[in-house]
N, C-alpha and C positions, 0 to 999 in steps of 0.2 A: 956675712952679716945681712942680706937680702931676706932673710926669712924671719929677724928680726925686725925688718922694718915693715913687712908684709905677714902680720900674723894670720894663722889659718881659720879659713873662713866657720869653720866647726869649733875652733876653740874660741872666736870670737863671740861666737852665738850664745855658747853656753854659757861664757864669762859673763855675757850681759843677763841672761837670766838669774843665774848664779846671784848676780849681784839684785838684780828685783826682787828677788827671794828675799836674801840678806836683808837687805831695808824694810819688807815686811816683816820679817818676822825681828829685827833689833828695836822699829818703831813703834810697832804696835806690839808684840806679845812680850819682848824680851827673848833673852837668850843667855843659857848658860848662868854666870852668875849676876848678868847686870838685866836690871829691869828695862821694860819698854820705856819709849820717850815718853809718851804721856803721865805715867804713873810716876815717873822719875822727877820731871819737871811740877806734877804738881804736888808731891812731895815738898821739893824746895819752896815754891811760891807760898804755902800751908806755913813753912817755917817760919818764913819772910812775916807774913801778913797776920798769923797769929789768930785772935779773935774775932780779926775782921776776913778770914780768909773764906771765900764760897767756893764751894766745887763747880765745875763748869755746868754742870746739868741744874747748879740753881737760879732762879729766876732773879736773882738779886746779887750776881755776880756781875762785876763793872766789865767793860769792855776793856779789850787791849790797851787803846787809849789812854782812858783811865785810870790805867795801873802802870803808866810806861814807867814809872821810875822804880817801882817793884820789880817789874818785868826787867828792867835795863840791868836791877843788881841780880835777880836770880840767874841773867843769863851769862853775867860774868862769873858768877860762881859756877855753873855748868861747865864752862870751858877750863875753869881751875881745877875742877876734879876731874874732867875727862884728859886733859893735859898731865896730871897724875897717875891717872889710870895706863896711859899710853905708855907713861915713861917705867911705869913698873914689869919689868922682863918677864916675871913669875908669873903675874897677871896675864899677861898678852899671849906667852906661848901658852898656857893652859886654854885661856879662849881660843886660840886659834885652830886647835884641833878640832874642836864642833864645828870648825866655819869652810874648812876645805875640800869636802869631798865631792868628787867629780872634777876640779878647777887644778889648773895650773899655779894658781896663786900661792906663794908663800906664807907658812901658816902665820908668822907673827905679821907679814903685810896685812891678811884677812882679818885678825883681830884687831891691826889699828884702823883698817877701816870699819868695821863695826862697831869703834868707839865713836868715832867720827860719824857715823850713820845716826846713831841714837842721839849724837848732841844735835846734828841737822834737823833730827825728828824733833828733839825737845825745842828747840829754836823755834821751830816752824808752828807748833802746838801754840807756842807761847805769844807769838805774834798773830793768833788770830786762825791759821791754817789749819785745814782737816787731815790730817796725816791718813787716816783712813781711806782717804780718795788715790785710788793709783796715780793720778795726775800729779798728787801735790808731792808723795813720796817719790817719784822720777824727779823732779827740781831736787829736793831735798838729796836723793842719793846723788845726784850729778855734781851737785855741790861738794858735798861729803868726798866724794873719791878726787877731788882736786882737780877738776875740770874747770876751765874758766867761764866765769858766768857770761862773757857774750855768746860762747858755744852755748851753754844752756839756753841762752833766751833765741838764739837762731834756730835750734834745733824745735823750739816751739812758735817758729815763725814771727818771734817779735823783735821789732825793731830796735839796733842800737840807740839807746839815748828814751826810749821809754821806760816807763816804770811795768816791774814783774808783778802783776798780780793775780790773785788765784780766781777769781771768775774768769779770766784770759786764759787763763792756762787750761781750766776745766771746760772751754770747748773746744780743743784738742780731740779728736778721735782716739777711742780706744787702741784701734788699728795702730797708730801712728806710735804709742809708747813701742809697740816690739821694734819698731826702727829707731828709735830715740835710745831704746835699751842697749840694741846692738853698739851702738855709737858709745857708749859706757862701755860694753865688753871691749871694743878695740882699744879703747883708752888702757883698760886694765890690762889686756895682755902685751899691749906696745910696752906698757912701763914695768910691768911686773910678771909676764908667763913667759920670761924664757930663764935659764941658768944667769946670762949674761945681765940680764936687768937685775936679777936678785942679787947678784954679786957687786953691780955697783950702785946700790942704792943711796948709800951714801956719799955719793957725787950730786945728790941734789934732785927734788919734786918738784915740777912743775906744780904750783898753787894759783891757780885763778890769776893765770897770766902771768905771775913772777916766778922766782927761784929763789925756794928756802932749803940753805945746806940742812943737812942730815936727813934720816930715813924718815919715812912716815911716821911719826913718834909726837912725842910730846910738844917739841915745838911748830910740827906742820899742823896739829892738831887746834893749835892757839889760831893758829893763821885762819885757818879752815873756818875754826867756830867764828871768829868777828865779821869775814869775810861773807858767810851766810846770812849771818845775823842781819847784814849790812844789807843784803839782797832781799830779804823777805822782811823786813820790815820796810820795805817800798822804798828805799833809796832810788834814784835814778841812775843806772848804769850805763855809765858812757862809752865809747872804741878804746881798747887799748892805744897808749902812745906807738909809732913803730922805735921798733927796737936800730 
């Protein structure tokens, strides 16, 4: 049991690098059958706004605050689409084979994480964050893999009770991102990097301080999407109540 409580250091670092690389692929460029976060989010926003839609580089594009109703509706749609994708076993299994090279994360878990990362990246983009920035991707990645919002804040030196903001996050030295990615790697290996973890996924996955029954699948995707949106739209994050 000790080996599962204390993951191998090399495996942790490898998983952290893998997660960061996966976040970049999924959020910026897309991977396999799924498009990148920005392209996906903008397509759904354009469908919502019709003739009123303006591209991100258009000077007449309104701010996220001015498009709040549209963005709220699009975020809800993206969560539903991600839930459907995560619940489609054939889609998830096929995608998983593209993602797991060099890590011990089960393919179905990796695919679900990719779906959740794309969702987190799309939400971040719509809420006005720049996901091409590695700081922003790291925040979205940590939320997408189910780490507590409080741990995400603490990793960036943000005190509990403060709002999470992009400019605050960008002040973190790039070198620190490696340590933060390692933290994410530890989380992944601890939860999914052992045979026992793969077998017992159905017993519950910690999601942002709570427990969600089932695997990293459709239900967890909904919870992660909503919690990510709450964090990235600037809500104040409070400390968790003691269990």
